[in-house]
C-alpha positions as CSV (number, residue, x, y, z in Angstrom):
1,M,93.7,128.0,91.5
2,K,94.4,127.4,95.2
3,D,97.6,128.9,96.5
4,T,98.2,126.2,99.1
5,K,98.1,122.4,98.7
6,Q,95.5,120.6,100.8
7,N,95.9,117.1,102.0
8,I,93.0,114.7,102.7
9,R,93.5,112.1,105.4
10,Y,91.0,109.3,106.1
11,L,90.3,108.9,109.8
12,G,87.8,106.0,109.8
13,F,84.2,105.2,109.8
14,E,81.3,104.3,112.0
15,S,77.9,102.8,111.6
16,I,75.1,105.3,112.4
17,E,71.3,105.5,112.3
18,D,69.5,102.9,110.3
19,G,72.7,101.2,109.1
20,A,74.1,104.3,107.3
21,R,77.9,104.8,107.5
22,K,79.8,107.9,108.4
23,F,83.3,108.4,107.0
24,D,85.5,111.0,108.7
25,F,88.4,112.9,107.0
26,A,90.8,115.6,108.0
27,I,91.8,118.3,105.6
28,T,95.2,119.9,106.3
29,G,97.3,122.5,104.6
30,A,100.3,124.6,105.3
31,G,99.6,127.4,107.8
32,R,96.1,126.3,108.8
33,E,94.4,124.1,111.3
34,S,93.0,120.7,110.4
35,T,89.4,120.7,109.2
36,R,87.3,117.7,110.0
37,V,84.7,116.6,107.4
38,S,82.2,113.7,107.6
39,L,80.5,112.1,104.6
40,V,77.5,109.9,105.1
41,I,76.4,107.1,102.8
42,P,72.8,106.0,103.4
43,A,72.2,102.3,104.2
44,L,70.1,101.9,101.1
45,M,73.3,102.3,99.0
46,F,74.7,99.1,100.5
47,T,71.7,97.0,99.3
48,G,70.1,95.9,96.1
49,V,71.4,94.8,92.7
50,D,73.9,97.7,92.2
51,K,75.0,98.0,95.8
52,I,78.3,99.3,96.8
53,T,80.7,97.3,99.0
54,F,81.9,98.5,102.4
55,Q,85.5,98.3,101.0
56,E,84.8,100.8,98.1
57,S,82.8,103.3,100.1
58,A,85.7,105.1,101.7
59,K,87.2,105.7,98.2
60,I,83.9,107.0,96.9
61,C,83.8,109.5,99.8
62,Y,87.4,110.5,99.2
63,E,86.8,111.2,95.6
64,K,83.7,113.3,96.4
65,L,85.6,115.3,98.9
66,R,88.6,115.8,96.5
67,V,86.2,117.3,93.9
68,L,84.5,119.6,96.5
69,L,87.9,120.9,97.6
70,N,88.9,121.7,94.1
71,R,85.7,123.8,93.6
72,E,85.3,125.5,97.0
73,K,86.7,126.2,100.4
74,I,85.4,123.8,103.0
75,E,84.7,125.0,106.6
76,A,84.3,122.7,109.6
77,P,82.3,121.1,111.0
78,L,80.8,119.8,107.9
79,R,78.6,116.7,107.2
80,I,77.9,115.8,103.7
81,R,75.2,113.2,102.7
82,L,76.1,111.4,99.5
83,T,73.3,110.7,96.9
84,G,72.9,108.0,94.3
85,D,74.3,110.4,91.8
86,D,77.4,110.9,93.8
87,I,77.8,107.1,94.1
88,A,77.4,106.7,90.3
89,Q,79.9,109.5,89.6
90,F,82.7,108.5,92.0
91,R,82.4,104.8,91.9
92,H,85.2,102.8,90.2
93,V,83.8,99.9,88.3
94,P,86.4,97.2,87.5
95,R,86.7,96.0,84.0
96,G,84.3,93.2,83.0
97,R,81.7,94.3,85.6
98,Q,78.6,96.1,84.4
99,R,77.7,99.3,86.1
100,F,74.0,98.8,85.5
101,P,72.1,95.6,84.7
102,K,70.8,95.2,81.2
103,A,67.1,95.9,80.8
């Protein structure tokens, strides 16, 4: 278990190559400098039948980063590219909405 509590702060996003989005976060903790981490969601994830919305993408990135911090120490600068599996794992699906269309 980690001895010091770490905080994750969302800094913002920007559109990058080919319509992908980069989400920046700062990780802080007592007695250490802030670590900047960027997570990238490919443009493809924002299209199609099961597309994610721009509004939910920061939350998905936050959840991915939170899980990574619980498993390992993160060193900066770091850039993580999310996959379809990450989206499926960390996406919150509201009640009444199907995650995948019926076959």
